[in-house]
N, C-alpha and C positions, 0 to 999 in steps of 0.2 A: 491721588486718593481723595474720596469725597470728604467734604467738610462736615464735621459733626457739630450740631447745635447743642451746646451744653444745657440750655434751658429746656428745650422740648424733647431732646433725645432723638430728634429727626436727623437723618443724613440728607443734607440739602439736595444733592444731585441724584439721589436714588429713591428715597421713600415716597410712596404714594399713600396718602392717608384715606381712611374710610371712617365714617361716623356710625357707631352702634348706639342706638337708643334702646335701653333695656327696661322692660316691664312697666312701661307707662300705661298701665291698665286700671280699669275701675276697681278691681278687686283689691289692689294694694292700697288704694287711697280710701278704703273703708276704715283703715287704721287712723285714729284721731291725730296722731303725730304727723303722719304723711299727709293727711287731709289739709293740715295747716300749711303745708309746703307746696301744695298742688299748683297754685297760681304762679308762684316763683319758678317752679320747675318747668311748667309748660312754656313759660316765656323764654327761659334760658335754653331749653331744648329746641324750641322753634327758631331761635336766633342761630343756633349751631346748624340746624337743618338748612336754613336759608343760606348760610355761609357755605356749607358743603355743596349745595346745589349750584350756587353761583360759581364755585370753583370746579364744578364738574367732578366732584369727588363722590364716591359711592356712599349712600346712606341706607342702613339696614335697621328696620325695626325688629326688635327681638321681643317675643311674647311667650308667656307661660300658658299652657293649655293642657287640660287632662280630659280623659274619657270617663264617662259616668260608670262604666263597668269595672273600674279599678285596675284595668290593664296597664295604665301608665302611672299609677300612684306611687309616691315615695314610700319608703319603709315606715316613716312616722305616720303618714296618712293611713296606711294599712293597719298599723298598730292601733290607731285611734278610731278606725272604721269610718273615716270621714274624708271625702275628697274636697277638691278646691279648684276653682277656675275651670269650669267645664266648657268644652267646645260648644260654641253657639250661644253661650249665656252673655248677659249684660256685663258680668264680672270680667269676661275675657276681652271685651271691647277696649280699644284704646280710649284714653280719657278725652273728654270734649276739648275742642280747640287745638289739639295737637295737630301739626301739619303732616298728617299721615298719608294723605292721598297720593297714590301713584308710587309709593315707596315699596321696595322689596321687604319681605317679612320672613323671619326665621322663627319657627315654633319649637319651643323646648319643653321638656318635662322635668328638668332638674335645674339646679342653680346656674350651672355653666351653659352659656350659649353654644359651646362646642360639643357638649355631651350628647351623643345620639343624633346629631344634625350634620348637614353638609356645609356648615358655615366656613370651615377652613378651605374647602375646595372652591366655594364661591369666591372667597377673598383672593385665593391664589389665581384663579382664572381672570380676575379683574386687575391683577398686577399690584395688589395691595400689600404693603410692608408694615404699615403703621395703623394702629387703631386708636381712635379717640372714643372713650367710653363715657356715657351719660345715662341717667335714669335712676332706678331704685332696685334694691336697696344697696347702699354702698358696701356694707360689711358682709353681704351675702352674695346675691346674684352678680352684682357688678364686680366685686373683688374676685369671685370664683372664675368669672369669665376672663378677667385680667390674668389670673394665674395660669389658666389653661392656654391663653394666648401666648404667654411666655413659653410654655411647653411646646407650642406649635411654631416657635421662632418668629413671632410677630413682635414688633415694638408696640408699646402701649403708653398712652397718656390718659389721665383722668381729668375731665372738665369739672373742676370743683363746683362752680356755680350751678351746674346742671345735674348735681348729684343729691339724692335725698336718702334719708335713713330713718328707721324707727328708733335708733339708739345712736346718738351722736358720739358718745364715748367709744363705742365699738367702731363706728365709722372712722373716727380720727386715728384710732389704733391700727386699723386695717390699712388705711392709706399710708401711714408711716411705715408699716411692714413692707407693703408692695413697692413703695418708692425707694426704700433702702435695699431690700433683698433682691428685687427684680429690676431695679433701676427704671422704674416706671414713674415718670414725673407727674405731679399734680399741678395742673395749669389753671390760671384764671381764664376768663372767657376770651379775652383778647388774644392770649397766647394760643388757645385752642383754635380760634377762628383763623389765625395765621397759618395753621397747618393745611388749610384748604385753599389758600391763595394761589 
C-alpha cells in the first residue's frame, strides 16, 4: 500500500502533482489591497513555477475572461449591466514579470477553473492526481477551484505564500474550512515545492 504523507496529503508512490496559478491578471490587481501584494505574489508564484518546471510537473495558468456581448457574464454582471475582464484587453493580460511564457492556459468565466472548461480532462490525460493551487483570490476563485477539484477526486494543497486575497479574514476562514472539511492542506512554500521534486 502506498505511503501517505500526513503533511502534504500526497501519496508518495502514486500522486503526480500539477501547479495551477489562478487569475494572476492585471484586472484583479487594480484592487488596492491586492496591488499591495502583487510583488510578493509574483515572486512566490514564479518560485513555484520554476520548481514545477524543474520537476517536470505540469503548470497551468488559469485566467478569467469575458466577451463584451454579455454572453459569458455572471448573473451579478448582468444585474449590474457591467462586464469585466474582456477578451483582448489589458485587464485580461497576466501581470508583468510572471513566468507565463510557454505555459498551458485554461480560460474560465466563473470562479471555478473546472466550470465550463476541459481542465479535468487535461489533468487526467497528464496523469495528475494532486493539485497545488496558487494565485487570487483565496476566498473566491482559489477556494472554489479547490472545492470542485475535490468533487472531481483530485487531491489539493494550497501554497499559502503564493495566495492573495482582498479580505484576509475571509481567506483565513475559507482555508480553515477546506483544510478541515476536504482534507486539503495549506502548505508553506518549501512543502509545496517538495511536491514537484
